N, C-alpha and C positions, 0 to 999 in steps of 0.2 A: 859683704854678701849677707842677705837675709836667708834664714833657713827655708822660708817659703819659696825661694828662687832655685832650689836644688832640682836637678833634672835626672840624675842617675840613681839606680836602685829601684826597688819595688815600692810603689805608692799605693796606699789604701786609705779608706776612711771608715770611721766607726762613730756611731751615735751613742752617747753616754748619758746616763742620769745618775743622780746621787743615790747611794744605797739606802739612805734614810727617806727617800722621796721628797726631800726638801728642795726648794729652788736654789740655783747658784746665785752668787751676788750679781747685781746689776752692773757693776763696774768692770766686769770682764770684757775686754775688747777683741774684736776679730783680728786675726793674724798674731795674737799673743803666742809666744813660744810656750810649750808645755812639756812636762815629763809625765810618763805613764809607767808605773812600776807594778809588777806583780809581787805581792808579799808572800812569804812562806805560808801564811794562814789561808791563802787562796783568794785574798782580797786584792782588787786593783786600786792603786792610789794615784790620783791625778793631781799634779801640782802646776799651778799657774801663778807666777810671781812668788809671793810669800805664803800663799794660801794653798791648802791641799784638802782633798775630799776623797772618801771611799766612793767608788763608782762601779757601775755595771752596765752592760750593753742593754740598749732599749729593746731590741728584738732578738729573736733566735739567731738571725744572721750576724748581728752585732756581737752576741756572745761567742759565736763560732770564730769571728774575726779576732776577738781577744784571745781565744785559745790558740789560734794560729800565731799570734804575736808572741805568746809565751814560749812557743817551741821553735820559732823560726829565725829571729833576727839576733845578730850579735850586737848591732848598733841601731838605735832607733831615735829619730828626731820627730817631734810632733808640734803642731800648731793648731790654734783654733780656727776652723774654717767657717763655722756658723753657730749662732745661738738661737734657740727656739723657745719662746717667741723672741723676736728681735728687740722688742721694747718691753720694759718692765723686768720682772725677775725671770730669767730663763730657767725652764724646767729641763731642757736637754741641750747638750753641746755636741757638735760634730767636730771631731778631730781629723785632720789629715795627717797621716803617718808615713814617714819616709824611712824605709829600712835599707840599711847597707850591710854587706857581709852576710847575706841570707844563706843559711845552711839548709840542705835538702830535705 
């Protein structure tokens, strides 16, 4: 089973950009599994494969979604839904996030 095939739990999406405003590598492919961790320093760390980057939400709504993730889920699975632009070096990544064991 692929993580992108899961149907139970709360599903959301968040659009991210690198904290340094640099593009992501061109080699990232859609539906790649990802991890998204909130560090004690307040920074979000996105990992896809062997690479990781400090990231932040693109818009205020994305920042709110990240805050909700930090407080809500016991278990979180993520995968890359879209990269923007689709060709060349992507400036933004949209993750689909599947949360299980959500607390109130």
